[in-house]
SENUMI-799777 format. One record per residue: x, y, z of N, C-alpha, C in turn. Coordinates in steps of 0.1 Angstrom, whole numbers, plus 2048, in hexadecimal, padded with zeros to 3 digits. Layout:
# SENUMI-799777
XYZXYZXYZ...
//
This chain:
# SENUMI-799777
1AD3E08351A63D68401A53D284F19D3CA85519F3CD8641A93C786B1AF3CC8781BC3CA87C1B93B987E1BE3AD87A1C03A58821C33A588E1BA39A8941C13928A31C838A8A41D038D8A61DD3838A91E037A8B91E736C8B41E53678C41DC3628CA1D935D8D41D03528DA1CB35D8E01CE36C8E51C43728ED1B937C8E31B73748DB1AD37E8CF19E3848D219C37E8E21903828E51913928E819D3998EA19D3A48F01AA3AD8E31A53B38DB1AF3B88D91BC3C18DB1C63BB8DD1D13C48E11D83CD8DB1DF3DA8DE1E63E18D51F33E88E01FA3E98DD2093EE8E320F3F78D920B4048DA21140A8CE2184158D121E4198DD22841E8E12374178E22414198E624C41B8E524D4148F12524088F32553FB9012633FA90426C3FB8FC27B3FC90628040A90C28240791728840F92229A40E92429F4189202AC4159212B341292F2AA4179362B14189472AC40894C2A33FF9452A33F29482AE3E693C2AD3EF9302B73E492C2C83E892F2C83F29372D53F493E2D53E894B2CC3EC9512CE3E195A2CB3D29582C83CD94E2CC3C194B2D63BF9402E13C89402E73C893D2ED3C492D2E33CB9262E23C69182EB3CF9132EC3CD90C2FC3D88FE2F13E48F62EC3EB9002E43F68FC2E74019052E840D8FF2EA4189022DD42290C2DF4299162D94329182D843B9102CA44590C2CB44E9032CD45A90A2D74639042D646E90C2CA47690D2CD4849142C148A91D2BB49190F2CA49B9082C44A18FF2C44978F32BD49F8E52C14998D92B848D8D32AF48F8CD2A34848C92A44848B729D4798B529E4778A829047E8A328F48489528048889627947C88C27047D88D26447288B26447887926346A87226346D86126D46585C27646786528646186028345785528F45784828D44B83E29643F84429E43F8512A143585729442A85729441E85228E4148572904068582833FF85E28B3F08612853E585C2843DC8552793D28502713C88602793CB8672763C38782693CF87D2713D98792673E488326A3E489027C3E28922823E28A02913EB8992973F28A12A83F38A02AB3ED8AD2B63EB8AF2BD3E88BA2C83EF8BE2CC3F48CA2DB3FB8CB2E43F38CD2E43E78CF2EC3DE8D12F53DE8C43043DA8C830F3DC8BF3113CE8B83083C38BD30A3B88B33023B78AB3033B18A02FF3AD8933003BD8893043C188B3093D58853193CC87C31B3D58753283D586B3313D68743303DF87D33B3E688733E3D788E3363CB89133A3C389934B3BC8933493B88873583B687E3603BD88435A3C78803683D388136D3D488A3653D389A3693D28A83733C88AA36F3BB8A537A3B28A53833B189F3873BA8923913BB88739B3C38913963CC89339D3D989E3A13D08A739D3C98AF3A03C68BB3B43BF8BB3B53CA8C73C53C58C93CA3C18D73D43C68DA3D83C28EB3CF3CA8F73CA3D78F23C93DE8F93B53E28F53B03D88FD3A23D88F73993E68F63A03F09003993FC90439A4028F83A74028F33AD40C8E33A34058D83A43F58D839B3F28CC38F3F58CC38A3F58DC37B3FA8D837B4088D53844128DC3824218D23884228C638F4178C038D4148B03844128A63804098AF3704018AD3644108A93614128B035D4228AF35B42B8AA36842B8A537043789D36A43388C36A42588936942187E35D42187C35042488234542287F34043387C34243C87533D44587A33044887532844087031844286C31544187B31843C88731243C89531444689D31F45189732345B8A231A46589C31446B8AB31047A8AD3004748AA2FB4658AB2F145F8AE2E945B8B72DD4618BA2DA45A8C82D844B8C52DB4468D12DC4358D32CE4308CF2CD4268C72BE41E8C42BC41B8D02AF41B8CF2A34178DC29840F8D42954008D628D3F78D427F3FB8D32744038C926A4088CD25E4008C52524028C72483FE8BC2384078BF23A4098B622E4168B42234148AE21A41D8AB21141A89E2034238A71F842089C1EB4238A21DD41989C1D241B8A21C841589F1BC41C8971B741B88F1AC42788A1A142088C19542A88918642189218341788318B41987718B41586A18E40486919A4038741A43F38771AE3F68741B23FE86E1C04038671C84068731D740186E1DF40687C1EF4088711F541087A20241887520D40F88021C41187622540D88223041087E23641488C24541B88E25041589425A41D89126641789927042389C2724288AB2764308AE2834328B32914308AB29A42D8AE2A54398A82AD43989F2B044589E2A844E89429D44A89329244E88A28444588C27B44B88726E44888B26944387926843287B26343087025342F86A25043085C24443385824142785523341F85223441584E22340E85622140284D2163FE8512153F185D20B3EE86020B3E386C21A3DA85E2123D58572193CD84D2273CD84F22D3D484E23D3D88502433D285C23C3D686823F3D487523D3C38752453BB8772483AD87A2523AA88E2463A788F2523A089D24D39289C25538989D25037B8A224D37A8AF24236C8AC23D36A8B72443678C123D36D8CE2443688DB24335D8E324B3548E324A3488E32463438F524A34F8FC24235090E23935A90922C35990C22336790922336B91522A37991422938392122038292B21137B92520837F92F20937293921136993521335A93A22035793C22B36893E23636394623B35F95124535795424135196224B35796A24D35797325535D97F25035698D25535A9982543569A725D3609AA25235E9B925A3679C32623629CF26B3649D827535E9DE26D35C9ED26934C9ED2613489F526A349A0726234AA12269347A1C26C337A20277335A2227E326A2427331FA3026A320A37265317A41257313A3625531AA2924D317A2124F30DA1425E30CA1425F307A062592FDA012502F3A0924C2E8A0723C2EA9FE23A2F8A0622E2FE9FD2303029ED23A3099EE23A30E9DF2433089D524B3009D82502F69CC25D2FE9C425F2FB9BE2693029B52683119AF2753189B62713299B027F32A9A627F3239A028C32899728132E98928833D98728133F97B27F33A96B27533C96527833895A28233E95228B33C94529134B93E28A34D93528935B93428236292A27C35E91E28B35791428A34F90829634390A28C33B90C29232C91229732890528D3278F729531C8ED2A03268E62A73348EA2AF33C8E72BC3328ED2BE32D8F62C93278FA2D13328FE2E132C8F82F03368FE2EA3478F92E43488ED2E034F8EC2D53608F72CE3539002C735E9072D136590F2DD35E9122E736691D2F036F9172F036D9072F83739012F33798F12F03878F82E83928F02F13908E22FC3908DF3063928D53023858C82FD37B8CD2F836E8C22EB3708C12E03788C62D537A8BF2D23848B22CA3818AD2C838D8A72BE3958A82BA3A289F2B13AC8A12A53A78A72A139C8A128F39D8A42913938B329E38D8B42963858C229B38C8CC2A83998CA2AE3A28D42A03AC8D829B3AE8CD28C3B78CF2803B18D62813A58D227339A8DD2793988EA2873998EF28B3978FD2883A590028D3AD8FD2883BB9062793BD90A2723BA8FD2663BD90025E3B59092633A690B2603A09172653A192326F3A692327A3AC9342713B693726E3C092D2613CA9322583CA93A2533BE9302423B99362483B49452513B09452523A59532553AE95D25E3BD95925F3C69632533CF9672473D195C23B3D495F2313CC96B2373CE97922C3C898222C3CE98D2243C79972223CD9A52243C29AC2343C39B32393BC9B92303B79C52283AA9C42213A79D022639E9D82353999D623C3909DA2433969E524739E9EA2523A79F024F3A19FE25E3A3A022583A1A132553ABA1A2503A7A2524B3B3A332533C0A3225E3BAA2F26B3C7A332683D3A282653CAA2026A3D1A112593DBA0E24D3D6A152453D9A122403E4A1C24B3EBA232463F4A3023F3FEA2A240403A2423A414A1B22D40CA16228404A1621B400A122123F8A1F20F405A2920C3FAA351FA3FBA301F23F3A351E83EEA301DD3FDA321DC405A381D540FA3B1D941CA341E741AA281E9422A1F1E7423A141E242EA0C1DA42D9FF1E642A9F71E541E9ED1E64179E21F54219DA20241D9DC20C4259D42104329DA20D4389E520E43F9E921A4419F222644A9F22324459F6235450A0123D453A0824145CA0F24946AA0824E46A9FF2514709F62484779ED23A4729E72354779E02264749E622047C9F32164749F720B4819F520047D9FA1F848D9FA1FC497A02201497A072084A3A1220D4ABA0A2164A49FB21A4AE9F32114B59EB2034B59EA1F84BD9E31F84C69EB1F64C39F91F14CCA041FD4D7A0220B4D3A052134DCA042184E59F92134DC9EE2144E39E12084EE9DD1FC4EF9E61F24F79E41F45029EF1FC4FE9FD20050AA022095149F921550D9F721D5149F021C51A9E520D5169DB20751F9D320252A9D61FB5279E21F25349E91FF53D9E920A53D9F02145469F221854D9E72195429DB21F54A9CC21554E9C420754D9C31FF5519BE20054B9B11FC5409B11FC5369A31F353B9981F753D98D1EA53D9811E653497D1D85339841D052597F1C55299731C95369691BE53795F1C052E9581B852E94F1B95249421C552A9361C85239331D252892B1C952D91B1CD5389171C553B90D1CC5328FB1C05398F41C75318E61D75328E51D653D8E41E65408DE1F053B8EB1EC5378F41F65358FF1F95238FB1EB51F8F91EB5148F41F35108E91F35178DD2005128D62075168D520E5218DD21F5248E22225138E821B5108F221F5048FA2204F98F02164F78E62184ED8DB2204EE8D32244F58CD22E4FB8C323D4F88CD2414FA8DA2474F68E32494E88E62424E38E823E4D28EB2404C98DD23B4CD8D12414C48C324F4C38C32544D18CA2604CD8C526C4CC8D12674C58D72684BB8E52704C68F026B4D08F126F4DB8FA2624DC9062674DB91225B4DC9202564EC91B24C4F091E2464FF91C24750592924C51292C25151393824551094424D50F95324550795A23550D96323751996022A52096221E51995622051694A2165129402165069432234FD94321F4EF94A2174EF9512184F395E2134F396C1FD4F19601FD50095A1F55039561EB4F894F1F54F09451F54E793E1EC4DA9491F14D394F1EE4C895C1E34CF9601E34DA9651D44E296C1CA4E19631CA4E295B1BC4E194E1BB4D494A1C24CA94B1BD4BD94A1B54BA9551BA4C09611B74B796E1A84BF96E1A44CC9691984D196E1914CD95E1924C795518C4C194C1874B594C18B4AE9531844A095A17F4A496A1814B096E17B4AE97A16D4A697C1624A99701584A597415449896B15F49696515F48A95A15E47B96315147295F14E46296515D45B95E15E45196516744B96616644195415C44295115A43A94014E44693A15844792F15745592414F44E91514745591414444C90914645A8FD1494558F714E45B8E81464578DB1414608D313A45A8C91454568BB13B44D8B31414488A91434558A415045189815745A89014F45C88614D46888414146A87514A46686813F46585E14645F84F15246584C15C46184A16946884617146D85017046B85A17746E86817C46587118846687818E45B87D18E45B88B18D45188F1954518A11A044689E1AA4508A71BA4478A41B94438B51BC4368BB1BB4328C21CD42B8C71D54358D21E24328D71E242A8E01EA4208E11EF41B8EC1FC4228F52024158FA20F42090121B4228FB2164359022264388F723143B90123043991023943791A24544291624244C91724D45891425345690724F4508FD2574518EF25045C8E32594678E52544738E22564718D025E46C8CC26146A8BC2544608B924E45A8C324244D8BA2354578BC2354608C62284698CB22A4718BA2334778B423347E8AC23147A8A023B46D89C23446289322346588F21E45F89B20D45B89920A46A89520D47589E20848189320A48588A21548388621A48387721247986B21146D86E2074648671FA46B8671F246E8721E44728761E147C8731E74898771EA4968761DF49A8841E34A588A1DF4AD8941CE4AC8981C74A98A11B84A58A71B24B68A21A54B089A19F4B88921944B28901894BA89317B4B88971744B88861674B38861614B687C1624AE86F15D4B086515F4A385916D4A085417049485217C49284E18849485A18649786819249B87319348C87A19848F88219E48588A19E48889519F47D89F19F47E8AD1A54748B31AA4768BD1B646D8C81AF4668D41B34578D61AE4588DF1BC44E8E91C64528F01D04508F21CD4469001D14399011CD42F9071D442E9141DA43591B1E54359271F04329231F443292E20A43292F21143892A21244992B21745292422045292822345093423645093723744793C24644694624F43D94925743593F26242E94026B42D93527043492D26943892526F44591C27244F92328145692128546192027E46D92227346C91726747C91525D47991925947392624E47292B24548493324B48993324649393A24149E92A24A49991F24C4A091623D49B90B23C49191123048890722648791422548C91D21848D92321249D92221D4A49242164B39202134B89152184B09082134AF8FC2064AA8F920349E8FE1F549B8FE1E94A39091ED4A29111E74B09191E44BB9131EF4C090D1E84CE9031E54CC8FB1E14BE8F01DD4BB8E91D04B98EB1CA4B68FC1BD4B59001BA4C29011C14CB9081BC4DC9091B64E48FB1BE4DD8F21BC4E58E51AD4E28DC1AE4D28E01A04D08D719B4C58E31964C98E918F4C28F51834B68EC1804B68E61754AD8DC17E4A38D418A4A18D418F49E8C819C4978D119F4988DC1A848D8E51A04898F01A147D8F219D4748FF1A946E9031A846C9131B746691C1B04599241B544F9211AF44592B1C24429351BD43F93F1C743D94C1CD43194C1DA42D94B1DE42194B1E44209591ED4169591F440F9641FE41696A20941E95E20E42496120D4359642024349661FA44596A1FA43F97620644097F20643C98A21443C99520F4419A121B4449A62264379AC21C42B9AF2284229B222F41C9A822B42099723441B98D23B42A98923943498A23F44098624F44098F24C43B99B25A4399A526442D9A126042899E26941E99927641F99327E41B99728B42299028C41E98128641497E28A40C96E28041996527641C96D26C42196327143596127443997027D44296D27545396A26844E96B26045B96926446397026146598126446D98B26F47598F27A46C99028846B99429247298528D46E97C29646D96E29147896728547496227F47D95627A48895827648B96626C49696C2794A097128449897728F4A19762964A796F2984A396529D4A99582944B39522864B095327F4BB9512794C69562784C195E2764D196D2834D697528D4CF9762974D097F2904D098C2944DA9922944DE9A02854E09A027A4DF99926A4DF99B2654CD99A26E4C59952684BB99425E4B499C2634B49AB2564B29B824C4B19B624D4C39AF23D4C69B32364C59A623B4C499C23A4C298E2334B798C23D4A999223049F99122A49999D2264A49A621E4A19B22104A79A82134B09A120A4B29932044A898921049F98620B49B97A20548F97F20748A98D20147D9951F24839971EF48C99F1E149299C1DE4939931DE4959881DB49697B1D74859731E047C9781DD4709771D047097C1CD4709861C046C9901B64719891BB47B9821AC47E9791A847C9711B24729641AC46C95A1A646395C19745E95018E45495219644594E18C43D95119342C95118E42694818542A93F17E42693317642D92B17642A91717143090F16A42890B15F42D90615442490015242C8F41534298E615742E8D91494298D513F4308CF13442B8C612B4238CA12C4238DA1244168E012B40A8DF1344078D71323FA8D01443F48D414F3FE8D615A3FA8DB15F4008EA1623F78F31653FA8FC1783FB90217D40790418C40B90418E40A91319B40691619E4039221AE3FC9221B440392A1C43FE9281C73F192D1C13EF9351C73DC93A1BB3D39351B43D49411A93C793A19D3C79431963BC94A18E3B995218F3B295E1893B396918C3A997418139C97018639397D17D38797817138698216F39598816139499015739198514C38A98414038B97713A39897913139696D1283A296D12E3B196C1373B496713E3C39671343C995D1313D99601293E295F1303ED9591243F695212B40395212940C95F11B40496711E40B97612840B97E12C3FF97E1363F898314440298014A40297815140D97114F41797B14542397714542E97F14043098A14142299113F4249A01524249A415C42299D1654229A21694329A71754309B317743B9B718543B9B01874449A319244699C19B44D9A11974599A91A04669A81AD4609BA1B04599B41BA4529BF1C444A9BA1D04489BD1DB4399BA1D342D9BB1DB4259AF1CF41A9AC1D44139B61C940A9BB1CC4029C71D03F49C41DB3F79BE1E33E89BC1EA3E09CA1ED3EA9D31EC3E19E01E33D89E71D93DD9E61C73DA9ED1C43C99E21CC3CA9D61C73BB9CF1D23B49CC1DE3B89D31E63B39CD1EC3A19D11E139F9DB1E63929E01DD3879D81DC3839CC1D23829C31C53879C51C63929C71B83989BF1AE39E9CE1B639B9D81B539B9E71BE3A49EC1B93AA9FB1C63B4A001CE3ACA0A1D63ABA121DD3A1A171D63A4A241D5399A2A1CD397A391BF396A331BA394A2B1AC393A231A5388A2D196389A3419337EA3D18E372A32191369A3518B35AA2D182352A3817A34BA3017433CA3A179331A2E17C324A35180319A30171314A29171313A1E16630DA171662FEA171742F5A1A1722E8A1917C2E4A2417E2DAA291892D4A331952D9A271A02DDA2E1AE2DEA2E1B72D8A331C32D3A2D1D12D1A361D82D9A391DB2E1A471E82E8A451F42E2A442022EEA4720B2ECA412132DEA4D20B2DFA562112D3A602062C8A5E2002C5A551FC2BBA561ED2B7A5C1E92C9A611DC2C1A6D1CE2C9A631C72C4A671BD2C7A5F1B22D4A621B52D8A5A1A92E7A5919C2E7A581922E8A601812E6A5D17F2F0A541722E8A4D16C2F4A491642FDA50163307A4715F312A5216831AA5C177313A5E17F31CA6318432DA5B183335A66188343A65196343A6319D34EA591A8351A5A1AB35DA521B635FA4B1BC36AA431C9365A351C736DA2C1CE36CA231DD36FA281E4366A271F136EA281FD371A2020036DA1520836FA09207365A0020E36D9F62083639E720F35D9E521434B9E221D3429E12223489D322E34B9D52353549C922E3569C022C3549B322435D9A821B3509A421634A9B020A33E9A91FD3429B11F733B9AC1E633D9B21E43389BC1F03359BF1EC3309D21F13409DB1EA33C9E71ED3439F11EC33EA011F5340A091F633AA161EB344A1D1E4339A261D433FA2F1DB33DA3E1DB342A471DC342A531CD340A5C1CD334A601C1331A661C2335A741B933CA7B1B7338A8C1B5335A921B432EA991A4324AA31AD31CAAE1A931AAB91AE310AC51B7318ACB1BC326ACA1C932CACE1D7328AC71D6320AB91DD31CAB31DB326AA41E9321A9B1E5326A8F1EC320A851E131BA7C1E6310A711E8317A621F0316A5D1F031CA4D1EF310A441E9311A391E730BA2C1E2316A221E730EA161EB314A091DF30EA031D73179FD1CB3159F41CC3209E81C431A9DF1C431F9CF1BD32D9CE1BE3399CD1B83439CB1B43439C11A83489BB1A334B9AB1A23599A819D3619B019F3709B01933789B01883729B317A3779B31743709BD1703739C816336E9D215C3659CE1583689C014A35D9B61523539B21603539B21663449AD17033D9B516E3419C617933B9CB1723309D017A3219D31763169D517A3119E91873189E518F3119F21873189FE1863229FD18532FA06179336A0317233CA0F16834BA0C16D353A0C16B35DA0517036FA07167372A0E16A377A1D16437CA2816138AA28155391A2815239FA2814D3A1A3514F3AAA3E1473AAA4913D3AFA4313C3BCA371313C7A3512E3C8A231203C5A1F1213C9A1112A3D2A0812B3DFA121303E8A0D1443E7A0E1483DFA191503DDA161553D2A0914B3C9A0614E3C19FD14F3C79EB1453D29EC1443DA9E314F3E19E01563EA9EB1633ED9ED16B3E69E51723DB9E71793D29E41793CE9D516D3CE9CF1663C99C516B3D69BA1683E39B916F3EE9B817B3EC9B51843EA9BE1923ED9BC1983DF9B51933D39B21963CA9A81943D099C18A3D59951833DC99018D3E798918F3F29911983FA98E1A53F598D1AC3EB9941B93E59901B63E09831AF3D69801AF3CE9751AD3D49661A43E29651A33E895E1B43F09551BA3EE9601CC3F795F1D43EE95B1CF3DE95E1DE3D695E1D83C595B1CA3C59561C73B69541CE3AF9491CF3A59471D33A293A1C73959331C73969241C03889211C537B9201C137391F1C936691D1BF35D9161C335390E1BC34690A1BA33D9141AC3399141A632E91D19F32E92919932B93019332E93C19C3299471A731D9411B231394F1BD31D94C1BD32B9481C83349471C33439511B43449511B034E9581B434C9671B63599721B735B9801C036797F1C93649891CF3769911DA3739831DD37E9861EE38197B1FA38198120237D97921037997F21938A97F21239597B21739D97F2143A498C20B39C99220C3A19A32003AC9A11F53AE9951EB3BB9991E33B798A1D93B698E1CC3B39831CE3A49831C93A29771C43919721C638F9641C93819641C637D9561B937994F1B13809491A23789451A237693419936893419436692C18A36592618836191717E36390F16D36691516E35D91E15D35B92615C36992C16837092F16337993B16538692F16D38492916C39291C15D39391415638391114C38690A14038991614138892013438992913839892B1413A092F1423A893213C3B492313F3AE9171363B590712A3B29091263A790D1193A390D10B3AC9181153AC92210C3B492E1093C19281173C99241193DA9201133D891210C3D290A1073CF8FD1133D68F111F3D08F412A3D98EB12F3CC8E51393CF8D813E3C58D11493C38CF1553CA8D51633CB8D616A3D18E61723CA8EB17B3CE8F31883D18ED1913E48EB19D3E28E71A53E98F41B03E18F61B83E39031C63E78FC1CF3E99061E03EA9011E83E690D1ED3EB9101F53E291F2013D891A2003D490D2073C790A20C3C88F92173C58F82183C78E62153BB8E020C3BD8D52033B38D120F3A98CF20839C8CC20F38D8CC21838D8BF2133938B82153928AA22239B8A12233A58AC2283B48A421D3BC8A1
//
């Protein structure tokens, strides 16, 4: 039967098929989960299953909990060691990490698994996740405002993740497995943001002239240096032969990194394959008896990746064959990001017409460099050793080559995130984006606009000092007010500067308080393309027009049913399929 559309965001089918728990974030939040070791991973297809579709590394809720209390004595450390020995079934096993995975076929069926000590097999009906009491798309939080504007900003106390849990919210030992699972998912989604409320000193690495997300550690100079070094060492750029791809695939399916020269050639092969590809790729409708499996965020969870292949088979063309569309977020969070990335790339080279890739918001340096995500400084270092920086530079180049959208059978649009608030988005608009760069989040981080965006007052406003700001006054957007849809505008006139707070809608056509001013049409088009680029990777659907607007993530926006239906109507489509969030009802 068709996959049911759960929750309020029914107008845009959401899938989150990859593992979503990152041990680094769990440790950072002081939850009782352990970091998985660098080696040793469960094989897919394990018989260990849970009805809830999740497993927890927490000691609470297990049989060992009562034994721990029974063995507790005068010396807590001795009691802890005795308690650990009393659980032989836990020893030698990789600590469980909550995950949630699956796939959606062209026929609407879905599969799910959980990658803890093993990957669970089962249908979507077997994976039960409680409804989120706080919608991830509407999760609240505020930035730390400057004291002198406190009157403009109101309360800055963050809303607790699960307020109805009471004492449980601060004591994981009192939570059920499902409550813990839901809390971890919400924590991860709250971490998945671009911090647009950082103070000036913290934003020094992102000057207005810099390309978004580029840092001094991994700039385009690295690519030039690598090219110079490659010319000295005579890099082998030949396409891999079929037998070399098969040998590399065998290594990767056993979760082993191929030799570095082979790994480089795999990544370069994908870059070459997408050299002339447009941003929007058309995929033919599957033949009768064939399937197209659309896979959401894997986030470096190798067990989930192998489970999906076990369930549906390797890509194969022809009648009864199977094709795959991986819808972004291949890396970050999960410890096996390099293996997952190389395996997907190897599949693409082995069967070019049977494997398709969309870029996600985590195929970007700004996310990869975050310590909680770990791809650069942890996962690549483990996988590539002393060559990790050069290998990551190559991975970053491949991310910039990946398309942004796929259209299946002229009916279904598949994108990672969502849509912008700008009206009448067409295929031509998507193809006009310059995707071969870092995601321009910083140029859209102030409610869809760059910092210091020129504006003009569309009506009389009142400044912070109670002075009247006349209609037509020119100013600039200075900063966002917490995580609200308001911004501070600094107006200049008569030798003085007045600041006022205005509501910002997120697109020039929707603004009521200020007019977004551009000097040329070329500048207007460039900014619109930036918003569209970011939205395709970052935006989230919401119910109700009143909830549409700039996203609290600090990147992208919340788009409603009206925007979805307009996009489908203009481009003669019937459905939009996206990832980026967990399904509201599991």
